[in-house]
ROSE-4610 file (N, C-alpha, C; in Angstrom, 1 decimal, always signed):
// ROSE-4610
residu = [M/M/M/A/A/A/G/G/G/R/R/R/H/H/H/R/R/R/R/R/R/P/P/P/E/E/E/T/T/T/D/D/D/E/E/E/R/R/R/P/P/P/L/L/L/V/V/V/T/T/T/V/V/V/E/E/E/A/A/A/V/V/V/G/G/G/R/R/R/K/K/K/C/C/C/P/P/P/I/I/I/P/P/P/I/I/I/I/I/I/M/M/M/L/L/L/A/A/A/A/A/A/R/R/R/L/L/L/H/H/H/E/E/E/V/V/V/P/P/P/I/I/I/G/G/G/S/S/S/V/V/V/I/I/I/A/A/A/V/V/V/T/T/T/A/A/A/D/D/D/D/D/D/P/P/P/A/A/A/A/A/A/S/S/S/S/S/S/D/D/D/I/I/I/P/P/P/A/A/A/W/W/W/C/C/C/R/R/R/L/L/L/K/K/K/L/L/L/H/H/H/D/D/D/F/F/F/V/V/V/A/A/A/E/E/E/V/V/V/P/P/P/L/L/L/E/E/E/R/R/R/G/G/G/S/S/S/A/A/A/F/F/F/H/H/H/I/I/I/R/R/R/R/R/R/A/A/A/Y/Y/Y]
num = [1/1/1/2/2/2/3/3/3/4/4/4/5/5/5/6/6/6/7/7/7/8/8/8/9/9/9/10/10/10/11/11/11/12/12/12/13/13/13/14/14/14/15/15/15/16/16/16/17/17/17/18/18/18/19/19/19/20/20/20/21/21/21/22/22/22/23/23/23/24/24/24/25/25/25/26/26/26/27/27/27/28/28/28/29/29/29/30/30/30/31/31/31/32/32/32/33/33/33/34/34/34/35/35/35/36/36/36/37/37/37/38/38/38/39/39/39/40/40/40/41/41/41/42/42/42/43/43/43/44/44/44/45/45/45/46/46/46/47/47/47/48/48/48/49/49/49/50/50/50/51/51/51/52/52/52/53/53/53/54/54/54/55/55/55/56/56/56/57/57/57/58/58/58/59/59/59/60/60/60/61/61/61/62/62/62/63/63/63/64/64/64/65/65/65/66/66/66/67/67/67/68/68/68/69/69/69/70/70/70/71/71/71/72/72/72/73/73/73/74/74/74/75/75/75/76/76/76/77/77/77/78/78/78/79/79/79/80/80/80/81/81/81/82/82/82/83/83/83/84/84/84/85/85/85/86/86/86/87/87/87]
x = [+152.3/+153.5/+153.5/+154.5/+154.6/+154.8/+154.2/+154.3/+153.6/+152.9/+152.3/+151.3/+150.6/+149.6/+150.0/+151.3/+151.8/+151.1/+150.8/+150.3/+151.4/+151.2/+152.2/+152.8/+154.2/+154.9/+154.6/+154.2/+153.8/+152.5/+152.0/+150.7/+151.0/+152.2/+152.5/+151.6/+151.0/+150.2/+151.0/+150.7/+151.3/+151.1/+152.1/+151.9/+151.3/+151.5/+150.9/+150.3/+149.2/+148.7/+148.5/+149.1/+149.1/+147.9/+146.9/+145.7/+145.9/+146.2/+146.4/+145.4/+144.3/+143.3/+142.8/+142.7/+142.2/+143.4/+144.6/+145.7/+146.5/+147.0/+147.8/+149.2/+149.9/+151.4/+152.0/+153.0/+153.8/+153.3/+152.1/+151.7/+151.7/+151.3/+151.3/+152.8/+153.7/+155.1/+155.7/+155.3/+155.7/+155.1/+153.8/+153.2/+153.9/+154.3/+155.0/+156.3/+157.1/+158.4/+158.3/+157.3/+157.1/+156.7/+156.1/+155.7/+156.4/+157.4/+158.1/+158.8/+159.3/+159.9/+159.0/+157.7/+156.8/+156.8/+157.4/+157.5/+159.0/+159.3/+160.6/+161.3/+162.6/+163.3/+162.9/+162.6/+162.2/+160.7/+160.0/+158.5/+157.9/+156.6/+155.9/+155.0/+155.0/+154.1/+153.3/+152.1/+151.2/+150.8/+150.6/+150.1/+148.9/+147.7/+146.6/+146.6/+146.4/+146.4/+145.5/+144.9/+144.1/+144.6/+145.7/+146.3/+147.0/+146.6/+147.3/+148.8/+149.4/+150.8/+151.5/+150.7/+151.3/+151.8/+151.2/+151.6/+153.0/+153.5/+154.9/+155.8/+155.2/+156.0/+156.4/+155.5/+155.9/+157.0/+156.9/+158.0/+159.3/+159.2/+160.4/+161.0/+160.2/+160.8/+161.4/+160.8/+161.4/+162.8/+162.9/+164.2/+165.2/+164.8/+165.7/+166.2/+165.3/+165.6/+166.1/+166.1/+166.6/+165.7/+164.4/+163.4/+162.8/+162.2/+161.7/+160.2/+159.9/+158.5/+158.0/+157.0/+156.5/+155.4/+154.4/+153.2/+152.3/+151.5/+150.4/+149.2/+148.3/+147.1/+145.9/+145.2/+144.0/+143.0/+142.4/+141.3/+140.1/+139.0/+137.8/+138.0/+138.8/+139.2/+140.7/+141.4/+142.9/+143.5/+144.7/+145.5/+146.1/+146.6/+147.4/+148.8/+149.8/+151.1/+151.9/+152.5/+153.2/+154.7/+155.3/+156.7/+157.4/+158.5/+159.3/+160.4/+160.4/+161.5/+162.8/+163.8/+165.1/+166.1/+165.9/+166.8/+166.1]
y = [+109.0/+109.1/+107.8/+106.9/+105.6/+105.8/+104.9/+104.9/+106.0/+106.8/+108.0/+107.6/+106.5/+106.1/+104.8/+104.7/+103.5/+103.3/+102.1/+101.8/+101.7/+101.9/+101.8/+100.4/+100.3/+99.1/+98.2/+98.7/+98.0/+98.5/+97.8/+98.3/+99.4/+99.9/+100.9/+102.2/+102.6/+103.8/+105.0/+106.2/+107.4/+107.7/+108.2/+108.6/+109.9/+110.8/+112.1/+112.4/+113.0/+113.4/+115.0/+115.6/+117.0/+117.3/+118.0/+118.3/+119.5/+119.4/+120.5/+120.6/+119.9/+119.9/+121.4/+121.9/+123.2/+124.2/+123.8/+124.7/+124.5/+125.6/+125.5/+125.4/+124.6/+124.5/+125.9/+126.2/+125.2/+125.1/+125.5/+125.5/+124.1/+123.0/+121.7/+121.3/+121.7/+121.3/+122.1/+123.4/+124.2/+123.6/+123.1/+122.5/+121.2/+120.4/+119.2/+119.4/+120.4/+120.7/+121.1/+121.9/+122.4/+121.3/+120.2/+119.2/+117.9/+117.8/+116.5/+116.1/+117.0/+116.6/+115.9/+115.9/+115.3/+113.7/+113.2/+111.7/+111.3/+110.2/+109.7/+109.4/+109.5/+109.1/+107.7/+107.4/+106.1/+105.9/+106.8/+106.7/+107.5/+107.2/+107.8/+108.9/+110.0/+111.2/+111.3/+111.7/+111.9/+113.3/+113.7/+115.1/+114.8/+115.3/+115.3/+116.6/+116.5/+117.7/+117.4/+118.4/+118.2/+119.1/+119.9/+120.7/+119.7/+119.7/+118.8/+118.9/+120.0/+120.2/+119.3/+119.0/+118.2/+116.8/+116.3/+115.0/+114.9/+116.1/+116.1/+116.9/+117.9/+118.7/+118.0/+117.2/+116.5/+115.4/+114.6/+113.6/+114.4/+115.5/+116.2/+116.8/+117.3/+117.8/+116.7/+115.5/+114.4/+114.0/+114.0/+113.8/+114.8/+116.1/+117.2/+117.1/+116.8/+116.7/+115.4/+114.4/+113.0/+112.2/+112.6/+111.7/+110.8/+109.7/+108.7/+108.9/+109.1/+109.2/+107.8/+107.4/+106.1/+105.8/+106.7/+106.4/+107.7/+107.7/+108.6/+107.7/+108.0/+107.2/+108.0/+107.7/+108.5/+108.5/+109.7/+109.9/+110.4/+110.5/+111.0/+112.4/+113.2/+114.5/+114.6/+114.6/+114.7/+113.3/+113.4/+112.2/+112.4/+111.3/+111.3/+110.9/+111.8/+111.5/+111.0/+109.8/+109.2/+109.4/+110.0/+110.3/+109.6/+108.9/+108.4/+109.3/+109.7/+110.7/+110.0/+110.6/+110.0/+110.5/+111.7/+112.3/+113.3]
z = [+105.0/+105.8/+106.6/+106.4/+107.0/+108.5/+109.2/+110.7/+111.4/+110.7/+111.4/+112.5/+112.3/+113.3/+113.9/+114.3/+115.0/+116.3/+116.7/+118.0/+119.0/+120.2/+121.2/+121.2/+121.3/+121.3/+122.5/+123.6/+124.8/+125.3/+126.3/+126.9/+127.9/+128.0/+129.0/+128.7/+129.8/+129.7/+130.1/+129.5/+129.9/+131.3/+132.0/+133.4/+133.6/+132.6/+132.5/+131.1/+131.1/+129.8/+129.8/+128.8/+128.6/+127.6/+128.1/+127.2/+126.4/+125.1/+124.3/+123.1/+123.2/+122.1/+122.0/+120.8/+120.6/+120.5/+120.8/+120.8/+119.5/+118.9/+117.7/+118.0/+117.1/+117.3/+117.2/+118.0/+118.8/+120.2/+120.6/+122.0/+122.6/+121.9/+122.4/+122.8/+122.0/+122.2/+123.4/+123.5/+124.7/+126.0/+125.9/+127.1/+127.4/+126.4/+126.7/+127.3/+126.8/+127.3/+128.8/+129.1/+130.5/+131.5/+131.0/+131.9/+131.8/+130.9/+130.7/+132.0/+132.9/+134.1/+135.1/+134.8/+135.7/+135.7/+134.6/+134.5/+134.7/+135.3/+135.4/+134.1/+134.0/+132.8/+132.5/+131.2/+130.7/+130.7/+131.3/+131.3/+130.2/+130.0/+128.9/+129.3/+128.6/+128.7/+127.4/+127.5/+126.3/+126.1/+124.9/+124.6/+123.7/+124.0/+123.1/+122.3/+121.0/+120.2/+118.9/+118.4/+117.2/+116.1/+116.3/+115.2/+114.3/+113.0/+112.0/+112.0/+112.4/+112.4/+113.5/+114.5/+115.6/+115.1/+114.1/+113.6/+113.1/+112.6/+112.2/+113.2/+113.9/+114.8/+116.1/+116.6/+117.9/+117.7/+116.6/+116.4/+116.0/+115.3/+115.0/+116.3/+117.2/+118.4/+119.2/+119.2/+119.9/+119.3/+118.0/+117.4/+117.8/+117.7/+118.1/+119.5/+120.4/+121.8/+122.3/+121.4/+121.7/+122.6/+122.7/+123.4/+122.3/+122.8/+121.9/+121.6/+120.4/+120.0/+119.9/+120.7/+120.8/+119.8/+119.8/+119.0/+118.9/+117.8/+117.6/+117.7/+118.7/+118.8/+118.5/+117.4/+117.1/+118.2/+118.4/+119.3/+118.6/+119.3/+118.6/+118.1/+118.8/+118.3/+118.4/+117.3/+117.3/+117.6/+118.2/+118.6/+119.9/+120.5/+121.7/+121.2/+121.4/+121.0/+122.3/+122.2/+123.3/+123.1/+124.2/+124.1/+125.4/+125.1/+126.2/+126.6/+127.8/+128.3/+128.3/+127.7/+127.6/+128.6/+129.2/+130.1/+131.0]
């Protein structure tokens, strides 16, 4: 899948990280949606997850909700998914 492990386009660090490692989808997305308001519009929030479905589900949720999927950053366990809040 092209672009799956894109690096962040800037050195901007997420202001909030939602820890969802060990949770199965759709729980990481539900946790993200519940905490998205914690970052200002235009800022980045991250979700850590190790469920393989998160690699496709989180970017799809971003497209559906019109937020910007910035990057999937591999971690020792799972990945950190960076999302820029659009509204």
